[in-house]
C-alpha positions in Angstrom: 16.3 -2.8 22.5 19.0 -0.4 23.6 21.9 0.0 21.2 25.6 0.2 22.0 25.4 3.9 22.5 22.8 3.6 25.2 24.3 0.7 27.0 25.1 1.4 30.7 28.6 2.6 31.3 29.0 0.5 34.4 31.6 -2.2 33.8 32.0 -0.9 30.2 30.3 -4.1 28.9 29.1 -3.7 25.3 26.4 -6.0 23.9 27.7 -8.7 21.7 26.9 -8.0 18.1 26.1 -10.5 15.3 27.9 -11.0 12.1 26.8 -11.0 8.4 25.7 -14.6 8.2 23.6 -14.4 11.4 22.1 -11.1 10.3 21.2 -12.6 7.0 19.4 -15.6 8.6 17.6 -13.3 11.0 16.2 -11.2 8.1 15.1 -14.3 6.2 13.6 -15.9 9.3 11.6 -12.8 10.3 10.2 -12.4 6.8 9.3 -16.1 6.2 6.3 -16.0 8.5 2.7 -16.7 7.4 2.5 -14.5 4.3 2.7 -17.3 1.7 0.3 -20.0 3.0 -2.7 -19.1 0.9 -0.9 -17.7 -2.1 -0.7 -20.9 -4.2 -4.5 -21.0 -4.3 -4.7 -17.3 -5.1 -2.1 -17.4 -7.8 -3.7 -20.5 -9.3 -6.5 -18.2 -10.6 -3.9 -16.8 -13.0 -1.8 -20.0 -13.5 1.8 -21.1 -13.6 2.8 -17.9 -15.4 2.8 -16.4 -11.9 6.4 -17.5 -11.6 7.4 -14.4 -13.7 5.4 -12.3 -11.2 7.5 -13.9 -8.4 10.7 -13.0 -10.2 9.7 -9.4 -10.7 8.5 -9.1 -7.1 11.9 -10.4 -5.9 13.6 -7.6 -7.8 11.1 -5.1 -6.4 11.4 -6.5 -2.8 15.2 -6.3 -2.9 15.0 -2.7 -4.1 12.5 -1.8 -1.4 14.7 -3.5 1.2 17.7 -1.5 0.1 15.7 1.7 0.2 14.7 1.2 3.8 18.1 0.0 4.9 19.7 3.1 3.4 17.0 5.4 4.9 17.7 3.9 8.3 21.5 4.4 7.9 21.0 8.1 6.8 18.5 9.1 9.4 17.6 6.4 12.0 14.4 8.1 13.2 11.5 6.1 14.7 8.3 5.8 12.7 9.4 4.1 9.4 7.5 5.2 6.3 5.5 7.7 8.4 8.6 9.5 9.7 10.4 9.5 6.3 7.3 10.9 4.5 6.7 13.6 7.1 10.3 14.7 7.1 10.6 14.8 3.3 7.1 16.1 2.3 5.6 17.8 5.3 2.9 17.1 7.9 0.1 16.2 5.6 2.0 13.5 3.7 3.2 12.1 7.0 -0.3 12.0 8.3 -1.7 10.4 5.2 1.1 7.8 5.2 0.6 6.9 8.8 -3.2 6.6 8.4 -3.1 4.3 5.3 -0.2 2.3 6.6 -2.0 1.7 9.9 -5.2 0.8 8.1 -3.3 -1.6 5.8 -2.0 -3.4 8.8 -5.5 -3.6 10.3 -6.8 -5.1 7.1 -3.8 -7.5 6.8 -4.4 -8.9 10.3 -7.8 -10.3 9.1 -5.9 -12.1 6.4 -3.8 -13.9 9.0 -7.0 -15.0 10.8 -8.4 -16.3 7.5 -5.3 -18.2 6.6 -4.9 -19.7 10.0 -8.5 -20.9 10.1 -8.3 -22.2 6.5 -5.7 -24.7 7.7 -7.6 -25.5 10.9 -10.5 -26.6 8.7 -8.6 -29.8 8.1 -9.3 -30.6 11.8 -12.7 -28.9 12.1 -14.6 -29.2 8.8 -17.4 -26.9 10.0 -15.0 -24.0 9.5 -15.6 -24.5 5.7 -19.0 -22.9 6.3 -18.6 -19.1 5.6 -20.7 -18.0 8.6 -19.0 -20.4 11.0 -15.6 -19.3 9.7 -16.5 -15.6 10.1 -17.6 -16.1 13.7 -14.4 -18.0 14.4 -12.4 -15.2 12.9 -14.2 -12.7 15.1 -13.6 -14.8 18.1 -9.9 -15.0 17.3 -9.6 -11.2 16.7 -11.2 -10.4 20.1 -9.3 -13.2 21.9 -5.9 -11.8 20.8 -7.1 -8.3 21.6 -7.9 -9.5 25.1 -4.5 -11.3 25.3 -2.7 -8.0 24.3 -4.6 -6.0 26.8 -3.2 -8.4 29.5 0.3 -7.3 28.5 2.7 -7.6 25.6 5.3 -9.9 27.2 3.4 -13.2 26.7 2.3 -12.2 23.2 5.9 -11.4 22.2 7.2 -14.8 23.5 4.2 -16.5 21.8 5.1 -15.0 18.4 8.7 -15.9 18.6 7.8 -19.5 19.4 5.1 -19.8 16.6 7.3 -18.4 13.9 9.5 -21.5 13.9 6.4 -23.6 13.2 5.6 -21.5 10.1 9.0 -22.3 8.6 8.4 -26.1 8.5 5.9 -26.3 5.7 7.5 -23.5 3.6 11.1 -24.9 3.7 9.9 -28.5 3.6 7.8 -27.9 0.5 10.6 -25.9 -1.2 13.0 -28.8 -0.7 10.9 -31.9 -1.0 7.8 -30.9 -3.0 9.7 -31.3 -6.3 9.8 -35.1 -5.9 6.0 -35.1 -6.7 6.1 -32.2 -9.2 4.4 -32.9 -12.6 5.3 -30.8 -15.6 2.0 -31.8 -17.2 -0.1 -30.6 -14.3 1.9 -27.3 -14.2 1.7 -26.6 -17.9 -2.0 -27.4 -18.0 -2.6 -24.5 -15.7 -0.1 -22.2 -17.3 -2.3 -19.2 -18.0 -6.0 -19.8 -17.1 -6.8 -16.1 -16.6 -7.8 -15.6 -20.2 -5.7 -12.4 -20.3 -2.6 -11.5 -22.3 0.6 -12.7 -20.7 1.8 -9.2 -19.6 -1.6 -8.4 -18.1 -1.7 -11.8 -16.3 1.8 -11.3 -14.8 0.8 -7.8 -13.6 -2.2 -9.2 -11.9 0.0 -11.5 -9.8 2.2 -8.7 -8.4 -0.3 -7.7 -5.8 -0.4 -11.2 -4.4 3.3 -12.0 -4.6 4.2 -8.7 -2.8 2.0 -9.9 0.1 4.7 -12.4 1.1 7.2 -9.6 1.4 5.0 -7.1 3.3 7.2 -6.0 6.3 10.4 -5.9 4.3 10.7 -2.3 5.6 11.4 -3.7 9.1 14.5 -5.6 8.1 16.8 -2.6 8.9 15.4 -2.3 12.5 18.1 -4.6 13.8 21.0 -2.4 12.6 22.0 -1.6 16.2 22.9 -5.2 17.0 24.9 -5.9 13.7 28.6 -5.6 13.3 29.6 -2.9 10.9 26.0 -2.0 10.1 26.7 0.4 7.2 28.2 -2.5 5.2 26.5 -5.6 6.7 22.9 -4.4 7.0 22.3 -3.8 3.2 24.1 -7.1 2.3 22.1 -9.0 5.0 18.9 -7.4 3.8 19.4 -8.3 0.2 20.6 -11.9 1.0 17.8 -12.4 3.5 15.2 -11.3 1.0 16.7 -13.6 -1.7 16.7 -16.6 0.6 13.0 -16.0 1.5 12.2 -15.5 -2.2 13.9 -18.7 -3.2 11.8 -20.6 -0.6 8.6 -18.8 -1.7 9.1 -19.4 -5.4 10.2 -23.1 -5.0 7.4 -24.0 -2.6 4.6 -22.2 -4.5 5.7 -23.5 -7.9 6.1 -27.0 -6.6 2.5 -27.0 -5.3 1.2 -25.7 -8.6 2.8 -28.7 -10.3 1.3 -31.1 -7.7 -2.3 -30.1 -7.5 -4.5 -29.7 -10.6 -5.4 -26.1 -11.2 -9.1 -26.4 -10.6 -8.6 -28.1 -7.3 -5.9 -25.6 -6.2 -8.1 -22.6 -6.9 -10.7 -23.9 -4.4 -8.2 -25.1 -1.8 -8.4 -23.6 1.7 -5.1 -25.2 2.7 -2.8 -25.6 -0.3 0.3 -26.6 1.6 -1.6 -29.2 3.6 -3.3 -30.5 0.4 0.1 -30.9 -1.3 1.5 -32.7 1.7 -1.5 -35.1 1.7 -1.0 -35.8 -1.9 2.7 -36.6 -1.4 2.9 -38.3 2.1 -0.7 -38.9 3.3 -3.1 -37.6 5.9 -0.6 -37.6 8.8 1.8 -35.3 6.9 -1.1 -33.1 5.8 -2.2 -32.7 9.4 1.3 -31.8 10.6 1.6 -29.2 7.9 -1.8 -27.8 8.6 -1.1 -27.5 12.3 2.3 -25.8 11.7 0.7 -23.3 9.2 -2.2 -22.5 11.5 0.1 -22.0 14.5 2.3 -19.7 12.5 -0.5 -17.6 11.2 -2.3 -17.2 14.5 1.0 -16.4 16.3 1.7 -13.7 13.8 -1.8 -12.3 14.4 -1.1 -11.9 18.1 2.1 -9.9 17.4 0.6 -7.7 14.6 -2.4 -6.9 16.8 0.0 -5.4 19.3 1.9 -3.5 16.6 -1.3 -1.9 15.2 -2.3 -0.7 18.7 1.1 0.8 19.3 1.2 2.5 15.9 -2.1 4.3 16.6 -1.0 5.3 20.1 2.2 6.9 18.7 0.1 8.9 16.3 -2.3 9.9 19.0 0.6 11.0 21.2 1.6 13.4 18.4 -2.0 14.7 18.2 -2.6 13.1 14.7 -5.0 10.4 16.0 -7.9 10.8 18.4 -6.9 11.0 22.0 -8.8 7.8 22.8 -6.1 5.8 21.1 -3.5 7.1 23.5 -5.2 6.0 26.7 -3.5 3.0 28.4 -4.2 0.5 31.1 -2.0 -0.5 34.0 0.2 -2.6 31.7 0.8 0.4 29.5 -1.3 -1.1 26.7 -3.6 1.2 24.6 -6.6 -1.0 25.4 -9.3 1.3 24.0 -7.4 1.7 20.8 -7.1 -2.1 20.5 -10.8 -2.5 21.1 -11.6 0.0 18.3 -9.2 -1.8 16.0 -11.1 -5.1 16.8 -14.4 -3.5 15.9 -13.0 -2.4 12.6 -11.7 -5.9 11.9 -15.0 -7.4 12.9 -16.8 -5.2 10.3 -14.2 -6.1 7.7 -14.7 -9.9 8.4 -18.4 -9.6 7.8 -17.9 -7.4 4.7 -15.5 -9.8 3.0 -17.2 -13.1 4.0 -16.8 -15.5 1.0 -17.7 -19.1 0.1 -14.0 -20.2 0.5 -11.1 -19.1 2.6 -9.0 -18.6 -0.5 -11.5 -16.2 -2.0 -11.8 -14.2 1.2 -8.0 -14.1 1.7 -7.6 -12.9 -1.8 -9.8 -9.9 -1.2 -8.1 -9.0 2.0 -4.6 -9.4 0.8 -5.3 -7.3 -2.3 -6.7 -4.4 -0.3 -3.9 -4.6 2.3 -1.2 -4.5 -0.5 -2.9 -1.6 -2.3 -2.9 0.4 0.9 0.8 -0.4 1.6 2.1 0.5 -1.9 1.6 4.2 -1.5 3.8 4.4 1.7 6.4 2.3 -0.2 6.4 4.8 -3.1 6.7 7.8 -0.8 9.6 6.1 1.0 11.4 5.4 -2.3 11.1 9.1 -3.3 12.1 10.2 0.2 15.4 8.4 -0.2 16.3 10.9 -3.0 15.2 13.8 -0.8 16.9 12.8 2.5 19.9 11.3 0.8 21.0 14.5 -0.9 24.4 15.5 0.4 24.4 12.6 2.8 26.0 10.2 0.4 28.9 10.3 -2.0 28.0 11.2 -5.6 28.5 7.6 -6.7 26.3 6.2 -3.9 23.7 8.8 -4.5 23.4 7.9 -8.1 23.3 4.2 -7.3 20.6 4.5 -4.7 18.6 6.9 -6.9 18.4 4.1 -9.4 17.5 1.6 -6.7 14.7 4.0 -5.5 13.4 4.3 -9.0 13.2 0.5 -9.4 11.3 0.3 -6.1 8.9 3.1 -7.1 8.3 1.7 -10.6 7.7 -1.8 -9.2 5.2 -0.4 -6.7 3.4 1.5 -9.3 3.2 -1.5 -11.6 1.8 -3.6 -8.7 -0.8 -0.9 -8.1 -1.9 -0.8 -11.7 -2.2 -4.6 -11.8 -4.4 -4.7 -8.8 -8.2 -5.1 -8.8 -9.7 -2.0 -10.4 -12.6 -1.7 -8.1 -10.5 -2.1 -5.0 -7.9 0.3 -6.3 -10.5 2.9 -7.1 -12.1 2.9 -3.6 -8.7 2.8 -1.9 -7.5 5.9 -3.8 -10.8 7.6 -3.0 -10.0 7.0 0.6 -6.5 8.3 0.2 -7.9 11.5 -1.4 -10.4 11.8 1.5 -7.5 11.9 4.0 -7.2 15.7 3.2 -10.5 16.1 5.0 -9.4 13.9 7.9 -6.2 15.9 8.1 -8.1 19.1 8.5 -9.8 17.7 11.6 -6.6 16.2 12.9 -4.8 19.5 12.5 -7.3 21.2 14.8 -6.8 18.5 17.3 -3.0 18.7 16.9 -3.1 22.4 17.7 -5.2 21.8 20.7 -2.7 19.3 22.0 0.2 21.7 21.3 -1.6 24.5 23.1 -2.3 22.3 26.1 -6.1 22.6 25.9 -6.3 18.8 25.1 -4.1 16.3 26.9 -3.2 12.9 25.4 -2.7 9.7 27.4 -4.5 9.0 30.6 -5.9 5.8 32.0 -8.2 3.5 30.1 -11.3 2.2 31.8 -11.0 -1.4 33.2 -14.3 -2.5 31.7 -12.6 -2.6 28.2 -10.8 -5.7 29.3 -13.9 -7.5 30.4 -15.9 -6.3 27.4 -13.3 -7.9 25.0 -13.4 -11.2 26.9 -17.2 -11.1 26.8 -17.3 -10.5 23.0 -14.8 -13.4 22.5 -17.0 -15.7 24.5 -20.2 -14.5 22.7 -18.5 -15.1 19.3 -17.4 -18.6 20.3 -20.9 -19.5 21.5 -22.5 -18.3 18.3 -19.9 -20.2 16.3 -20.6 -23.5 18.2 -24.4 -22.9 17.9 -24.1 -22.3 14.1 -21.8 -25.4 13.6 -23.4 -27.8 16.1 -26.5 -26.6 17.7 -28.5 -26.0 14.5 -27.7 -29.4 13.0 -30.4 -32.0 12.7 -30.2 -34.7 15.4 -29.7 -37.5 12.9 -26.5 -35.9 11.7 -24.9 -35.8 15.1 -22.7 -38.5 16.6 -24.1 -39.6 20.0 -23.1 -42.4 22.4 -26.6 -43.9 22.3 -27.6 -46.2 19.5 -29.4 -44.6 16.5 -33.1 -45.3 16.4 -34.1 -48.2 14.3 -36.6 -47.4 11.6 -39.7 -49.6 11.4 -39.8 -51.9 8.3 -42.1 -50.6 5.5 -44.3 -53.7 5.6 -44.9 -53.3 9.3 -46.2 -49.8 9.0 -49.7 -49.3 10.2 -52.3 -49.7 7.5 -53.9 -46.6 6.1 -57.5 -46.3 7.0 -59.9 -47.9 4.5 -61.7 -45.5 2.2 -65.3 -44.7 3.2 -68.0 -46.6 1.4 -70.1 -44.6 -0.9 -73.2 -43.4 0.7 -71.8 -44.7 4.1 
């Protein structure tokens, strides 16, 4: 969106800007999408003590929001964490940040598909089968890839429309769920992890941060806000706090409504809580809203992942194939490659329950996101030097320290095996960078050209894979079932009575 400076001079008409209250509500609304829908089930593995994890995460999320708001005010360059890390620490750190941030978003997209289908299982019980669910996730990934290849306009409108549905169960549960809250149910599941309280709280930070992933995008709207230097930081903090209050109240209310053992196994905790309070109709409405919100978010994040890879490819830091676009200007080959990666991830994380699969995916995505957050917090001290007054510089240095320490704590509290492999991948980026550096030099020398047209068959291939995944899903859920388990319009065959069964042949006479 063009800002005031880039508005056409004709007529001298300046775009109308929004005030502090509108900006605050915009920040809260953008953040409160689909991130929280599976979290009550994941947090139930630790227990009600997770409320302290929420409170710590709120402090960390506010600090991170302030870091990105200030970085945008100091140097409003495009690229987010990638641009700040590259400008502060050099090309390699910029490349590493871009690669792991891009991969974290790829991983996180699968989490949206898992959460959406978890809520659709209320309408289609076959989705509770791990293989059927995996095939449905693959079909969704390729369908939204195909939709994005057709053009970003429809996808953008779709996401704006579906976000409003996501707010219904979150706000509704935060306000009304407490009428059915049971202190006994909540206290019985206080700390079921078997760990010491501090360790248990640390283990929740990885999951609670998932709800705030994307907090770095809050400052993007600075160009349409009145007095952005004052209002953007205030709106950012207030927006995060509003979202946090809804998250904490809704998640805690559910943990006091559903017994811990049932909540851990739930594939749709918000819908299950609504069923407990108001019956099946309310549960179906909540499930539908949650599913629509999650799948709408998946459509928009798919486009973002493709565009992020294209930007890096245009700079020579990603393979040229990611920069090729179709007639709509969409990097169709890059989107198809992302869909292949997501398909492999779906198969690799396939689990007995949606909650368990979502937990694995969310944990990996958060781990991969924490490093760019840490780099950005440190970058504020580097880029803010001599750009702020001494008082502001000291204040924001403290804010950046809080953000970095929180991110490190969340990293330490994450699953050890997942953290180890994630950090091994981060270390391996030095090898990838060596290859990317050669490619970047070829691009700068003009021996390799980025961009160019993408082949048209990519569009039809994505549609074909979508249809194939749907056919396999229906075959697995319906076609392989025994005939007697299916509901048909013809009467079921009547079994013959036991006494009318044909007599068994008489035994042969001895010597006969």
